[in-house]
N, C-alpha and C positions, 0 to 999 in steps of 0.2 A: 504494499499500500504505499501511496505517496505520504509524505509528511504533511501534517495538518495544514490545510490552506482554507481559509474562510471563503467559499464560493457558494454561489446560489445552486439549488438542485438544478434548476434549469440550464445553467451553464455547464454544469457536470453532464446532465442528460445529453444536451447537444453534443459535447466532445466525445461522448460514448457512441451516438449515432454516426458521427463522422468517422471515428476509429472503425466501426463495424462497415461501414463502405468501403474501407480501405482493405478489408479482409476477403480479398478475391476468392480465397480457396474455400471460404466457408460460408455456407447459406444462412443468412440471419433472418431470412424472412419469418421464421417461426420461432424468432426469440423475441420476447418482451422484457422490457427494462423499466424498472421503478426506481426512482431516486426520493430519498426521504431523509433530510438533515445529512446528507453526505454518505448514508447506507444505500448501496445498490443491491436491488434484488432482480436476479436473471431468472426467468422462467420460460417454459415452452419446450421446443425440441430441437436437438442437432443430431447429425447422422453418427457421430464417433465420440468416444471419450476423449480423443486427442482435441477435437474441436471445442468440446466443453471446456477443458482446460486452456486452450489457446486463447478464448474469448475471456476467461477470467484473467488470464495474464496480460491481455490488451488492457482490460480495465484499470488493473492495478497500478499501471503508471500513469493515470489520469489525476492531475492535481484536484485535491478536494475530496477524493473518495477515501471513506474511512474504514468501510467495511464492505464485504462482497458476499452475499447470500446467493450461492450458485445452486437453484434449483432446477436447471437443466435437466430433461430426461434424453436419454438415448432412444432414437426411433428404433422401433423393432421392425425388422424387415422381414 
């Protein structure tokens, strides 16, 4: 997680959305993001455990993120 930075949830959310757009190898269409007081919750589905971890790693570098609850599920194929 980044060091504590006082940023609005809206700014954090926008940075997450921007970072997800740059993740060309991961489909994020089924990923939901909620930000509340710097705490990020991911829900929805991804295809692999690696994608789940990659998205969490991407978010952890965003200034203002205090905690990540990664509730993403792996799609059953």
